[in-house]
C-alpha positions in Angstrom: 0.3 0.0 0.0 1.3 3.7 -0.9 2.4 5.8 2.2 0.0 9.2 2.8 3.0 11.2 1.5 2.4 9.2 -2.0 -1.0 9.7 -1.7 -0.7 13.3 -1.4 1.7 13.9 -4.1 0.1 11.1 -6.9 -0.2 12.4 -10.4 -3.3 13.3 -12.0 -3.5 10.5 -14.5 -2.9 8.4 -11.0 -5.9 9.8 -9.1 -8.4 9.9 -11.7 -7.5 6.4 -12.6 -8.3 5.7 -8.8 -11.7 7.6 -9.0 -12.9 5.9 -12.3 -12.3 2.4 -10.5 -14.2 4.1 -7.2 -16.9 5.4 -8.7 -17.7 2.2 -10.5 -17.2 0.1 -7.7 -19.6 2.4 -5.4 -22.2 2.5 -7.6 -22.7 -1.1 -8.3 -22.3 -1.5 -4.5 -25.2 0.7 -4.1 -27.3 -0.9 -7.0 -26.7 -4.3 -5.7 -27.2 -3.7 -2.0 -29.1 -0.6 -1.4 -32.7 -0.8 -2.8 -33.4 2.9 -3.2 -30.4 3.4 -5.5 -31.8 0.1 -7.4 -35.0 1.8 -8.0 -33.4 5.4 -8.6 -30.6 4.1 -11.3 -33.4 2.2 -12.9 -35.8 5.2 -13.3 -33.1 7.4 -14.5 -31.8 4.6 -17.1 -28.3 5.0 -15.6 -26.3 1.6 -15.7 -23.3 1.4 -13.2 -21.9 -1.4 -14.9 -20.9 0.7 -17.9 -19.3 3.0 -16.3 -15.8 3.7 -17.8 -14.5 7.3 -17.0 -15.5 10.2 -15.2 -17.8 12.0 -17.0 -20.1 8.9 -17.0 -21.3 9.8 -13.4 -23.0 12.6 -15.0 -26.1 10.3 -15.9 -26.7 9.2 -12.6 -29.5 10.6 -10.7 -28.9 12.9 -7.5 -29.5 11.8 -3.9 -30.6 14.5 -1.5 -30.8 15.0 2.6 -34.6 14.1 2.0 -33.9 10.8 0.8 -31.7 9.7 3.3 -34.2 10.4 6.1 -37.1 8.8 4.1 -35.0 5.4 4.4 -34.6 6.2 7.9 -32.8 4.3 9.8 -31.2 1.5 7.8 -32.5 1.1 4.5 -29.5 3.2 3.2 -26.8 0.9 4.8 -25.3 -1.6 2.2 -23.7 -4.0 4.4 -25.2 -6.5 6.8 -25.8 -5.4 10.2 -23.3 -7.3 11.8 -20.3 -5.4 9.8 -21.1 -2.2 10.9 -19.4 -1.4 14.1 -20.3 2.5 14.7 -23.2 4.7 14.2 -23.3 8.4 13.9 -26.5 10.6 13.0 -27.3 14.4 12.2 -29.0 16.6 14.9 -32.4 16.2 13.3 -33.4 19.4 14.3 -35.2 20.3 10.9 -37.0 16.7 10.5 -36.0 13.4 10.6 -32.1 12.4 11.3 -29.7 10.9 8.8 -27.7 8.1 9.7 -24.1 7.4 9.1 -22.9 3.6 9.8 -19.2 2.6 9.3 -17.3 -0.8 8.8 -14.0 -1.2 10.6 -12.5 -0.2 6.8 -14.7 2.8 6.6 -13.2 4.2 10.8 -9.5 3.5 9.2 -10.7 5.5 6.4 -12.5 8.5 7.9 -9.1 8.6 10.4 -6.9 9.3 7.5 -8.8 11.5 6.0 -8.8 13.9 9.1 -5.0 13.2 9.6 -4.5 14.8 6.8 -4.4 18.4 8.2 -1.9 17.1 10.8 0.0 16.3 7.8 -0.3 19.6 6.2 0.4 21.5 9.3 3.5 19.5 10.0 2.4 18.0 13.1 3.2 14.4 15.1 4.1 12.7 17.9 5.4 15.5 19.8 2.2 17.2 19.6 -1.2 17.4 22.4 -4.5 17.7 20.5 -7.3 19.3 22.9 -10.4 18.3 21.4 -13.3 20.2 22.1 -15.8 19.1 19.6 -18.6 17.3 21.3 -18.6 13.4 21.6 -21.4 11.4 20.7 -23.9 11.0 17.8 -22.1 14.4 16.1 -19.2 13.4 13.8 -17.1 16.1 15.0 -15.5 14.8 18.1 -14.4 11.4 17.3 -13.6 12.3 13.9 -11.3 14.4 15.3 -10.3 11.6 17.9 -9.5 9.3 15.2 -7.3 11.4 12.8 -5.8 12.9 16.1 -4.7 9.3 16.9 -4.2 8.1 13.5 -1.2 11.0 13.0 0.7 10.0 16.1 -0.4 12.7 18.5 -1.3 12.7 21.8 -5.1 13.3 22.3 -7.1 15.1 25.2 -10.5 14.3 24.9 -12.3 17.0 26.7 -15.6 17.1 24.6 -17.3 20.3 24.3 -18.0 22.7 27.3 -17.0 24.0 30.8 -15.0 26.8 29.2 -12.6 27.5 32.4 -11.6 24.1 32.4 -10.9 24.2 28.8 -8.4 27.1 29.4 -7.0 25.7 32.7 -5.7 22.4 30.6 -4.6 24.6 27.6 -1.9 26.3 29.8 -1.2 23.4 32.2 -0.9 20.5 29.5 0.6 22.2 27.1 -1.6 21.7 24.4 -0.8 22.4 20.8 -3.6 21.8 18.8 -6.9 23.0 19.2 -10.1 20.9 17.6 -13.3 22.7 18.1 -15.7 25.1 15.7 -14.3 28.4 15.4 -17.0 30.4 16.9 -16.5 28.2 20.5 -12.3 29.2 20.1 -12.8 32.6 20.0 -15.1 32.0 23.2 -12.3 30.5 24.7 -9.8 33.0 23.6 -12.5 35.9 24.7 -13.0 33.6 28.0 -9.3 33.8 28.6 -8.6 37.3 28.0 -11.7 38.6 30.2 -10.0 36.1 33.0 -6.8 38.1 32.5 -4.9 35.2 30.8 -2.9 36.5 27.8 -3.0 33.1 25.1 -0.8 34.0 22.9 1.4 34.2 26.1 0.4 31.5 28.2 -1.1 28.8 25.8 1.4 26.5 23.6 -0.8 26.3 20.7 0.5 25.9 17.2 -2.5 24.7 15.2 -6.4 25.5 15.2 -8.3 22.7 13.4 -11.7 24.3 13.2 -14.9 23.2 11.4 -18.5 22.5 11.2 -19.2 26.0 10.6 -18.5 28.6 8.1 -16.5 31.2 9.3 -14.9 34.5 7.2 -11.0 35.4 6.8 -11.7 38.2 9.4 -12.8 35.6 11.9 -9.6 33.8 11.2 -7.0 36.7 11.4 -9.0 37.8 15.0 -8.4 34.0 16.2 -5.3 33.8 15.3 -4.0 37.2 16.5 -5.7 36.1 19.9 -4.7 32.6 19.9 -0.7 33.0 18.0 -1.6 30.0 16.1 -2.3 28.7 12.4 -6.0 28.3 11.6 -6.8 25.2 9.2 -10.5 24.9 7.8 -11.8 21.3 7.8 -14.7 20.5 5.5 -17.2 17.1 5.7 -20.9 16.2 6.6 -22.5 13.3 8.5 -24.0 12.4 5.2 -20.3 11.6 3.6 -18.6 10.1 6.5 -17.8 13.2 8.7 -15.0 15.5 8.6 -11.8 15.0 6.6 -13.6 14.9 3.2 -11.4 18.3 2.6 -8.4 20.5 4.6 -6.8 23.1 4.5 -3.0 23.0 4.1 -0.9 26.2 5.9 -1.4 28.4 2.1 -4.6 28.6 3.6 -6.0 28.7 0.0 -8.5 26.4 -0.2 -9.2 23.1 1.1 -7.8 19.9 -0.6 -10.3 17.2 -1.2 -9.4 13.5 -0.1 -9.6 12.8 -4.2 -8.8 8.8 -3.2 -12.0 8.7 -1.2 -14.0 11.2 -3.1 -15.4 12.6 -6.5 -16.5 16.1 -6.0 -18.9 17.9 -8.5 -20.1 21.5 -9.0 -23.5 22.4 -10.3 -25.4 24.9 -10.7 -28.6 24.2 -7.6 -31.2 25.6 -10.1 -30.4 23.0 -13.4 -28.4 20.1 -12.2 -25.5 21.0 -14.6 -22.2 20.6 -13.8 -20.3 23.7 -13.8 -16.5 24.4 -15.0 -13.7 25.0 -12.3 -13.6 28.2 -10.8 -17.7 28.8 -10.8 -19.5 28.9 -7.8 -22.3 26.3 -7.4 -23.6 23.5 -5.0 -21.1 20.7 -4.2 -21.9 17.3 -4.9 -20.2 14.5 -3.6 -19.8 10.8 -4.2 -17.6 8.1 -2.2 -15.1 6.1 -3.5 -14.6 3.3 -1.0 -17.1 3.6 2.1 -18.5 0.2 2.7 -21.6 1.1 5.0 -23.2 4.1 3.9 -22.2 4.9 0.3 -23.8 7.7 -1.7 -23.7 8.4 -5.3 -24.2 12.3 -6.2 -25.1 13.4 -3.0 -26.5 17.4 -3.1 -24.8 19.2 0.0 -26.5 22.1 -0.6 -23.0 24.0 0.4 -21.9 26.9 -1.9 -18.3 26.6 -3.2 -16.1 26.2 -6.0 -13.5 23.7 -7.2 -10.2 26.1 -7.5 -8.2 25.9 -10.7 -4.2 25.2 -10.9 -1.9 23.6 -8.2 -1.2 24.4 -5.0 2.1 25.3 -3.8 2.1 23.3 -0.9 3.2 20.0 -3.5 -0.2 18.6 -2.9 -1.7 17.1 -6.1 -5.2 17.0 -4.9 -7.9 19.4 -6.0 -8.8 22.2 -3.4 -12.6 23.4 -3.1 -12.9 27.2 -2.1 -13.8 28.1 1.2 -17.5 27.3 1.7 -19.8 30.8 0.9 -22.7 29.5 2.2 -25.6 26.7 2.2 -28.9 26.6 -0.5 -31.0 26.1 2.3 -29.0 28.7 4.5 -30.1 31.4 1.8 -32.1 34.1 3.0 -35.0 35.5 0.5 -35.4 39.1 1.5 -37.8 41.0 -0.5 -36.8 38.7 -3.5 -33.2 39.2 -3.1 -30.7 36.0 -2.1 -28.7 36.5 0.5 -26.2 34.4 2.3 -24.8 35.2 5.6 -21.5 34.8 4.5 -22.0 38.1 2.2 -22.9 40.1 5.1 -19.6 39.0 6.9 -17.9 39.9 3.8 -19.3 43.6 4.4 -18.9 43.4 8.1 -14.8 42.8 7.6 -14.3 46.2 6.3 -15.5 47.8 9.3 -12.9 47.7 12.1 -14.9 48.8 14.6 -17.3 46.0 14.9 -16.3 42.4 15.6 -17.3 39.1 13.9 -19.6 38.1 16.6 -23.2 38.8 14.9 -26.5 37.6 14.5 -29.3 38.3 11.8 -32.6 38.7 13.2 -35.4 38.0 10.8 -39.1 39.6 11.3 -42.0 40.6 9.4 -43.7 43.5 9.2 -47.1 44.6 7.3 -46.5 41.1 5.5 -43.3 41.7 4.4 -39.6 40.5 5.7 -37.2 42.3 7.6 -33.5 41.6 8.2 -32.0 43.0 11.1 -28.5 42.3 11.3 -27.3 42.5 15.4 -23.0 42.8 15.5 -21.2 43.8 18.3 -18.9 46.5 18.6 -15.5 46.0 19.6 -14.4 46.9 22.9 -12.4 50.0 21.7 -15.6 51.9 20.1 -17.3 54.3 22.2 -20.5 52.5 22.4 -21.9 55.4 24.9 -21.6 58.0 21.7 -25.2 57.6 20.1 -24.1 60.4 17.3 -20.8 57.7 16.9 -23.3 54.5 17.3 -25.5 56.3 14.6 -23.1 57.3 12.1 -21.2 53.7 12.1 -25.0 52.0 11.5 -25.6 53.9 9.0 -22.0 53.4 6.6 -22.8 49.9 7.5 -26.3 49.8 6.4 -25.0 51.6 3.1 -22.5 49.0 2.0 -25.0 46.2 2.7 -27.2 47.9 0.2 -24.3 48.2 -2.4 -23.3 44.8 -1.8 -26.5 43.5 -1.9 -28.5 45.6 -3.6 -31.5 45.2 -0.6 -31.8 46.9 2.4 -31.0 45.8 6.0 -31.5 47.3 9.1 -28.0 47.4 11.4 -28.2 47.6 15.2 -24.9 48.1 16.5 -24.8 46.5 20.2 -22.5 46.2 23.3 -19.5 43.6 23.0 -19.8 39.9 24.3 -23.7 40.4 24.2 -24.6 37.8 21.8 -24.8 34.7 23.3 -22.1 32.2 22.7 -22.1 28.6 21.7 -20.0 25.2 22.8 -20.9 24.2 19.2 -22.5 26.1 16.2 -22.9 29.6 16.5 -26.4 30.4 15.9 -26.5 33.1 13.0 -29.9 33.7 11.8 -33.0 34.0 14.8 -35.7 33.3 12.2 -39.1 35.1 14.3 -41.2 35.3 11.2 -45.1 34.5 11.8 -44.4 35.6 15.6 -45.0 39.5 14.8 -47.1 39.4 11.5 -49.2 42.3 11.8 
């Protein structure tokens, strides 16, 4: 078997041949062992045995989260129950949960994918990983755990919560890697500063591996300044096997897809047509070697693009850009499509405000109204009514120019927006509660 170093630098021809073989194997496995795929392939006229090149996958039908929910709990599992060694599930907060089952081989592949973050960052057996993702059905905690162990590092499975204890462990145990959501990393940093602790002097961090939610470049810079480390983005979904599908290298210019485990396409979310590299659209994923829960052309709803050209780091696997939102997180405000990431891009041009915000959706006179609540930075004079009104006016004008729709802006005091130990709650939808 090739070493991981060989895998990360193998030729594009070898990657393509690996993917064709993996797509064909997965499609046949799905067709023969999962009734849903057998039926959907037949209805679409797709013959999995006829796959000869990468373009052939375009004839396969898409699979959606709703398809997975409709077949809950075990109808999308493609191996005998006795071969399943672990099960994870999505939160199910917007409907029935989706199930991710793993065989022993699936768990090894997952660990391999996640551990590439350590390879890219030059980490290894001398490093100490503090894992603050939640353990349990959520894939973050155990995905980070398996990947960290696979890298040879020491693991502290502290899980989420009890922030003051997290800070004490960071100081006393010499943790060099912090693994959690980016919003929780910021909460740790802000809490430490409020306790009179300077993380840049009293922590030993080298790298943060942060995923499970999108974050802006401005948010990254603020994290790196406060914690004095490098922030790497990591991407994955429960439906495709958890975090590790794509990982940033130290270039911080896109996330390298684990192309020996996944085949990725970007499509026009309205037409389903495959888009060329460089164009923004919806990410679609086909697993290449997953046994228990394989998927063919899974629509992630995440908006990104495949970056053209090679990465200076030397890894030959293609990169996806940082996520720009989700098609199902998209806000439609008076007929205009708006993603939270677009609002973040405007906010980062104003040094008077922090990266902490919430978008509050209400209804007035049967029209949707969006209000951006954003925290002022501590050095901004929040007691000056004139300064507040002027800054709100400037941000509103910039948003109107960038988005072509009016969004109200309300500046609030530092640390007044609630923090989370998991994913940050960016959108508060109050529509329907105040119709009048």
